[in-house]
N, CA, C and O of each residue as an XYZ file, in Angstrom:
440
protein
N       0.934     -1.309     -0.008
C      -0.002      0.288      0.098
C       0.862      1.332      0.025
O       1.917      1.370      0.659
N       0.510      2.115     -0.653
C       1.111      3.599     -0.839
C       0.243      4.772     -0.711
O      -0.980      4.632     -0.702
N       0.809      5.941     -0.610
C       0.111      7.008     -0.742
C       0.169      7.847     -1.706
O       1.225      8.470     -1.598
N      -0.472      8.212     -2.667
C      -0.462      8.966     -3.717
C      -1.141     10.551     -3.631
O      -2.369     10.597     -3.712
N      -0.593     11.509     -3.514
C      -1.377     12.790     -3.384
C      -2.270     12.547     -2.175
O      -3.486     12.724     -2.242
N      -1.545     12.065     -0.873
C      -2.439     12.046      0.447
C      -3.683     10.994      0.043
O      -4.571     11.048      0.894
N      -3.882     10.337     -0.713
C      -4.874      9.161     -0.880
C      -4.207      7.880     -0.718
O      -3.234      7.705     -1.451
N      -4.489      7.042      0.002
C      -4.062      5.668      0.159
C      -4.513      4.796     -0.904
O      -5.718      4.638     -1.099
N      -3.652      4.231     -1.589
C      -3.726      3.268     -2.935
C      -3.525      2.038     -2.706
O      -2.909      1.853     -1.656
N      -3.899      0.790     -3.473
C      -3.284     -0.365     -3.385
C      -2.695     -0.158     -4.671
O      -3.228      0.567     -5.511
N      -1.228     -0.983     -4.929
C      -0.730     -1.158     -6.134
C      -0.539     -2.387     -6.383
O      -0.201     -3.133     -5.464
N      -0.709     -2.848     -7.630
C      -0.642     -4.119     -8.117
C       0.161     -3.968     -9.345
O      -0.205     -3.221    -10.252
N       1.260     -4.665     -9.396
C       2.629     -4.773    -10.436
C       2.720     -5.665    -11.046
O       2.468     -6.613    -10.302
N       2.981     -6.076    -12.208
C       3.217     -7.082    -12.928
C       4.129     -6.788    -13.790
O       3.906     -5.764    -14.435
N       5.147     -7.384    -14.032
C       6.401     -7.529    -15.025
C       6.133     -8.589    -16.091
O       6.186     -9.768    -15.742
N       5.904     -8.341    -17.110
C       5.420     -9.069    -18.316
C       6.917     -9.497    -18.967
O       6.892    -10.678    -19.312
N       7.990     -8.955    -19.179
C       9.430     -9.092    -19.470
C      10.143     -8.300    -18.744
O       9.565     -7.703    -17.836
N      11.590     -8.086    -18.955
C      12.416     -7.308    -18.517
C      12.098     -5.736    -19.166
O      12.403     -4.766    -18.472
N      11.557     -5.552    -20.346
C      11.543     -4.371    -20.722
C       9.898     -3.900    -20.404
O       9.609     -2.755    -20.752
N       8.720     -4.811    -19.703
C       7.604     -4.342    -20.029
C       6.837     -4.636    -18.612
O       7.004     -5.661    -17.951
N       6.050     -3.658    -18.296
C       5.539     -4.031    -16.747
C       4.346     -3.006    -16.915
O       4.265     -2.245    -17.879
N       3.412     -3.061    -15.864
C       1.892     -2.437    -16.159
C       1.925     -2.579    -14.127
O       2.344     -3.495    -13.419
N       1.335     -1.342    -13.782
C       1.276     -1.071    -12.502
C      -0.197     -0.384    -12.357
O      -0.344      0.797    -12.670
N      -1.195     -1.109    -11.907
C      -2.400     -0.677    -11.514
C      -2.857      0.126     -9.931
O      -2.757     -0.529     -8.893
N      -3.276      1.349     -9.905
C      -3.394      2.070     -8.663
C      -4.715      2.029     -8.368
O      -5.538      2.369     -9.218
N      -5.100      1.595     -7.086
C      -6.769      1.415     -6.737
C      -6.730      1.912     -5.273
O      -5.955      1.519     -4.401
N      -7.857      2.993     -5.134
C      -8.199      3.561     -3.749
C      -8.029      2.214     -2.715
O      -8.208      1.109     -3.227
N      -7.773      2.273     -1.640
C      -7.851      1.194     -0.655
C      -9.260      1.136     -0.471
O      -9.679     -0.015     -0.590
N     -10.094      1.943     -0.234
C     -11.657      1.518     -0.028
C     -12.400      1.613     -1.343
O     -12.120      2.414     -2.234
N     -13.429      0.667     -1.380
C     -14.319      0.453     -2.303
C     -15.054      1.853     -2.819
O     -15.234      2.887     -2.175
N     -15.344      1.610     -3.904
C     -16.129      2.968     -4.365
C     -17.666      2.791     -3.807
O     -18.412      1.814     -3.858
N     -17.864      4.138     -3.242
C     -19.322      4.381     -2.499
C     -20.481      4.177     -3.716
O     -20.218      4.057     -4.912
N     -21.862      4.169     -3.093
C     -23.039      3.800     -4.219
C     -22.975      4.933     -4.927
O     -22.887      6.065     -4.450
N     -23.028      4.568     -6.353
C     -22.950      5.562     -7.495
C     -21.997      5.864     -7.699
O     -22.099      6.616     -8.668
N     -20.439      5.745     -7.260
C     -19.536      5.739     -7.610
C     -18.636      4.776     -8.818
O     -18.606      3.545     -8.790
N     -18.042      5.495     -9.692
C     -17.357      4.475    -10.523
C     -15.777      4.193    -10.059
O     -14.856      4.876     -9.610
N     -16.033      2.538    -10.491
C     -14.399      2.168    -10.280
C     -13.567      2.252    -11.486
O     -13.752      1.622    -12.527
N     -12.623      3.102    -11.238
C     -11.848      3.521    -12.696
C     -10.416      3.098    -12.421
O      -9.843      4.119    -12.040
N      -9.543      2.054    -12.432
C      -8.352      1.935    -12.095
C      -7.386      2.683    -13.054
O      -7.604      2.836    -14.256
N      -6.442      3.070    -12.477
C      -5.373      3.814    -13.214
C      -4.144      2.971    -13.819
O      -3.379      2.624    -12.919
N      -3.790      2.591    -14.963
C      -2.814      1.660    -15.074
C      -1.627      2.639    -15.774
O      -1.854      3.558    -16.561
N      -0.460      2.257    -15.343
C       0.679      2.647    -15.782
C       1.573      1.851    -16.365
O       2.146      0.956    -15.745
N       1.775      2.110    -17.629
C       2.523      1.095    -18.477
C       4.034      1.593    -18.595
O       4.357      2.776    -18.703
N       4.850      0.580    -18.562
C       6.360      0.814    -18.892
C       6.715     -0.141    -20.044
O       6.680     -1.356    -19.848
N       7.086      0.413    -21.344
C       7.153     -0.556    -22.347
C       5.941     -0.766    -23.256
O       4.887     -0.156    -23.078
N       6.125     -1.619    -24.198
C       5.193     -2.082    -24.868
C       5.116     -2.987    -26.040
O       5.603     -2.642    -27.117
N       4.521     -4.137    -25.879
C       4.490     -5.413    -26.582
C       3.003     -5.986    -26.973
O       2.271     -6.031    -25.985
N       2.513     -6.345    -27.949
C       1.040     -6.928    -28.017
C       1.412     -8.210    -27.799
O       0.432     -8.864    -27.443
N       2.480     -8.903    -27.863
C       2.365    -10.402    -27.495
C       2.053    -10.655    -26.055
O       1.599    -11.782    -25.859
N       2.177     -9.903    -25.004
C       1.591     -9.888    -23.748
C       0.555     -9.983    -23.409
O       0.398    -10.203    -22.208
N      -0.710     -9.859    -24.327
C      -2.118     -9.534    -24.314
C      -2.353    -10.757    -23.243
O      -2.502    -10.592    -22.032
N      -2.355    -11.946    -23.892
C      -2.902    -12.893    -23.107
C      -2.285    -12.991    -21.507
O      -3.151    -13.178    -20.652
N      -1.184    -12.907    -21.131
C      -0.759    -12.673    -19.764
C      -1.614    -11.314    -19.059
O      -2.155    -11.345    -17.954
N      -1.588    -10.344    -19.826
C      -2.180     -9.200    -19.283
C      -3.695     -9.403    -18.914
O      -4.162     -8.997    -17.850
N      -4.272     -9.923    -19.669
C      -5.682    -10.405    -19.665
C      -5.694    -11.353    -18.366
O      -6.621    -11.301    -17.557
N      -4.834    -12.037    -18.254
C      -5.124    -13.059    -17.070
C      -4.672    -12.158    -15.605
O      -5.189    -12.362    -14.507
N      -3.714    -11.244    -15.852
C      -3.540    -10.541    -14.587
C      -4.582     -9.710    -14.276
O      -4.955     -9.581    -13.110
N      -5.081     -9.144    -15.169
C      -6.459     -8.116    -14.895
C      -7.325     -8.786    -14.354
O      -7.970     -8.123    -13.541
N      -7.707    -10.076    -14.466
C      -8.869    -11.005    -14.108
C      -8.621    -11.104    -12.780
O      -9.468    -10.853    -11.922
N      -7.283    -11.526    -12.512
C      -7.301    -11.701    -11.132
C      -7.165    -10.841    -10.395
O      -7.488    -10.996     -9.218
N      -6.506     -9.352    -10.971
C      -6.663     -8.340    -10.015
C      -8.077     -8.070     -9.294
O      -8.379     -8.005     -8.102
N      -8.958     -7.915    -10.686
C     -10.289     -7.713    -10.376
C     -10.821     -8.611     -9.128
O     -11.457     -8.045     -8.239
N     -10.591     -9.860     -9.065
C     -11.246    -10.849     -8.432
C     -10.835    -10.847     -6.874
O     -11.536    -11.209     -5.929
N      -9.420    -10.310     -6.845
C      -9.044    -10.019     -5.741
C      -9.732     -8.636     -5.121
O     -10.111     -8.580     -3.952
N      -9.831     -7.641     -5.959
C     -10.586     -6.676     -5.163
C     -12.001     -6.988     -4.875
O     -12.496     -6.499     -3.859
N     -12.703     -7.733     -5.635
C     -14.001     -8.246     -5.258
C     -14.140     -8.708     -4.109
O     -15.063     -8.415     -3.350
N     -13.038     -9.638     -3.825
C     -13.209    -10.463     -2.513
C     -12.784     -9.396     -1.044
O     -13.318     -9.399      0.065
N     -11.760     -8.637     -1.505
C     -11.397     -7.801     -0.473
C     -12.269     -6.832     -0.175
O     -12.357     -6.602      1.031
N     -13.113     -6.026     -1.062
C     -14.207     -5.172     -0.588
C     -15.574     -5.731     -0.398
O     -16.534     -5.166      0.127
N     -15.513     -6.948     -0.914
C     -17.133     -7.411     -0.599
C     -18.075     -7.212     -1.555
O     -19.221     -7.560     -1.269
N     -17.868     -6.732     -2.631
C     -18.519     -6.234     -3.678
C     -18.415     -6.623     -4.996
O     -17.275     -6.863     -5.395
N     -19.383     -6.748     -5.809
C     -19.800     -6.973     -7.152
C     -18.880     -6.293     -7.886
O     -18.614     -5.312     -7.192
N     -18.151     -6.233     -9.021
C     -17.299     -5.577     -9.678
C     -17.640     -5.915    -11.466
O     -17.512     -7.041    -11.947
N     -18.027     -4.853    -12.163
C     -18.462     -5.326    -13.606
C     -17.185     -4.567    -14.208
O     -16.819     -3.473    -13.779
N     -16.590     -5.206    -15.171
C     -15.259     -4.663    -15.674
C     -15.354     -4.683    -17.323
O     -15.747     -5.742    -17.813
N     -15.140     -3.974    -17.911
C     -14.764     -4.141    -19.685
C     -13.167     -4.251    -19.947
O     -12.314     -3.408    -19.671
N     -13.014     -5.395    -20.494
C     -11.568     -5.403    -20.640
C     -11.203     -5.421    -22.378
O     -11.424     -6.375    -23.124
N     -10.771     -4.485    -22.657
C     -10.594     -4.252    -24.066
C      -9.390     -4.978    -24.813
O      -8.242     -4.566    -24.643
N      -9.653     -6.028    -25.616
C      -9.023     -6.950    -26.353
C      -9.621     -6.930    -27.877
O     -10.727     -7.415    -28.118
N      -8.813     -6.339    -28.869
C      -8.890     -6.380    -30.458
C      -9.624     -7.483    -30.615
O      -9.377     -8.380    -29.809
N     -10.515     -7.702    -31.470
C     -11.216     -6.408    -31.881
C     -12.681     -6.348    -31.090
O     -13.645     -5.803    -31.627
N     -12.759     -6.898    -29.888
C     -13.760     -6.800    -29.210
C     -13.624     -6.222    -27.683
O     -12.453     -6.125    -27.316
N     -14.379     -5.916    -26.954
C     -14.409     -5.851    -25.525
C     -15.269     -6.758    -24.537
O     -16.496     -6.852    -24.568
N     -14.484     -7.354    -23.731
C     -14.977     -8.408    -22.849
C     -15.548     -7.979    -21.744
O     -14.843     -7.394    -20.922
N     -17.041     -8.192    -21.474
C     -17.466     -7.429    -20.541
C     -17.522     -8.619    -19.346
O     -18.343     -9.521    -19.507
N     -16.653     -8.635    -18.142
C     -16.468     -9.437    -16.948
C     -17.416     -9.061    -15.878
O     -17.748     -7.892    -15.682
N     -17.952    -10.310    -15.020
C     -18.534     -9.905    -13.840
C     -17.356    -10.488    -12.626
O     -16.552    -11.348    -12.984
N     -17.327    -10.022    -11.361
C     -16.660    -10.410    -10.278
C     -17.559    -10.364     -9.164
O     -18.072     -9.268     -8.935
N     -17.867    -11.369     -8.395
C     -18.440    -11.484     -7.300
C     -17.665    -11.927     -6.174
O     -16.998    -12.924     -6.450
N     -17.518    -11.456     -4.835
C     -16.949    -12.334     -3.638
C     -16.772    -13.478     -3.684
O     -17.845    -14.079     -3.735
N     -15.814    -14.191     -3.694
C     -15.985    -15.782     -3.200
C     -16.600    -16.521     -4.489
O     -16.945    -17.690     -4.320
N     -16.720    -16.112     -5.399
C     -17.132    -16.559     -6.791
C     -16.259    -16.587     -7.985
O     -15.441    -15.675     -8.102
N     -16.326    -17.550     -8.925
C     -15.333    -17.458    -10.049
C     -15.869    -16.327    -10.910
O     -17.063    -16.031    -10.971
N     -14.985    -15.777    -11.509
C     -15.028    -14.403    -12.473
C     -16.206    -15.482    -13.738
O     -16.241    -16.687    -13.988
N     -17.024    -14.265    -14.263
C     -17.803    -14.759    -15.406
C     -17.729    -13.689    -16.599
O     -17.918    -12.478    -16.486
N     -17.415    -14.396    -17.762
C     -17.323    -13.390    -19.058
C     -18.982    -13.542    -19.367
O     -19.590    -14.573    -19.656
N     -19.464    -12.286    -19.224
C     -21.132    -11.898    -19.563
C     -21.135    -11.549    -20.930
O     -22.162    -11.749    -21.579
N     -20.296    -11.136    -21.379
C     -20.465    -10.817    -23.116
C     -19.219    -10.351    -23.643
O     -18.186    -10.217    -22.986
N     -19.389    -10.073    -25.050
C     -18.226     -9.438    -25.570
C     -19.047     -8.335    -26.745
O     -19.989     -8.612    -27.488
N     -18.582     -7.507    -26.649
C     -19.105     -6.095    -27.600
C     -17.880     -5.447    -28.605
O     -16.799     -5.010    -28.211
N     -18.339     -5.509    -29.942
C     -17.418     -5.310    -30.881
C     -17.203     -3.664    -31.091
O     -18.095     -2.859    -31.358
N     -16.001     -3.421    -30.930
C     -15.864     -1.793    -30.800
C     -15.085     -1.445    -32.078
O     -14.562     -2.293    -32.801
N     -15.059     -0.256    -32.267
C     -14.174      0.179    -33.398
C     -15.006      0.459    -34.730
O     -16.180      0.124    -34.881
N     -14.244      1.104    -35.645
C     -14.933      1.009    -37.267
C     -14.195     -0.042    -38.038
O     -12.975     -0.199    -38.081
N     -15.001     -0.641    -38.558
C     -14.663     -2.092    -39.414
C     -13.923     -1.344    -40.689
O     -14.218     -0.311    -41.290
N     -12.857     -2.271    -40.853
C     -12.243     -1.873    -41.903
C     -12.762     -2.406    -43.216
O     -13.521     -3.375    -43.178
N     -12.370     -1.779    -44.572
C     -12.945     -2.200    -45.720
C     -13.225     -3.317    -45.967
O     -14.248     -3.617    -46.583
N     -12.111     -4.418    -45.403
C     -12.096     -5.677    -45.852
C     -13.004     -6.407    -45.252
O     -13.317     -7.428    -45.863
N     -13.687     -6.153    -43.948
C     -14.531     -6.536    -43.338
C     -15.947     -5.979    -43.532
O     -16.836     -6.282    -42.737
N     -16.142     -5.276    -44.439
C     -17.410     -4.790    -44.796
C     -17.969     -5.631    -45.916
O     -19.079     -5.376    -46.384
């Protein structure tokens, strides 16, 4: 746990390779009623080959938060060419709720 700008945050850090890492900063306390859960992702480096590892890490991190906070979380995970909508509940396995196509289709796909 660390403090950023006087606010206590949880830091989840994953190193995908020696040149690529991601840190997610999340407030220690869960969002209140009607508040949005919006994690901050800080990337160092870039490599599309690590998408499966990133996906798995984000899913585990969200399940950890659902368990810690005792709250349900709905999360949109952007994986080209679609966005996966995931649901997390305390002490329950995560669920893929659906997929939404995003972006503008290329001429080849029309």
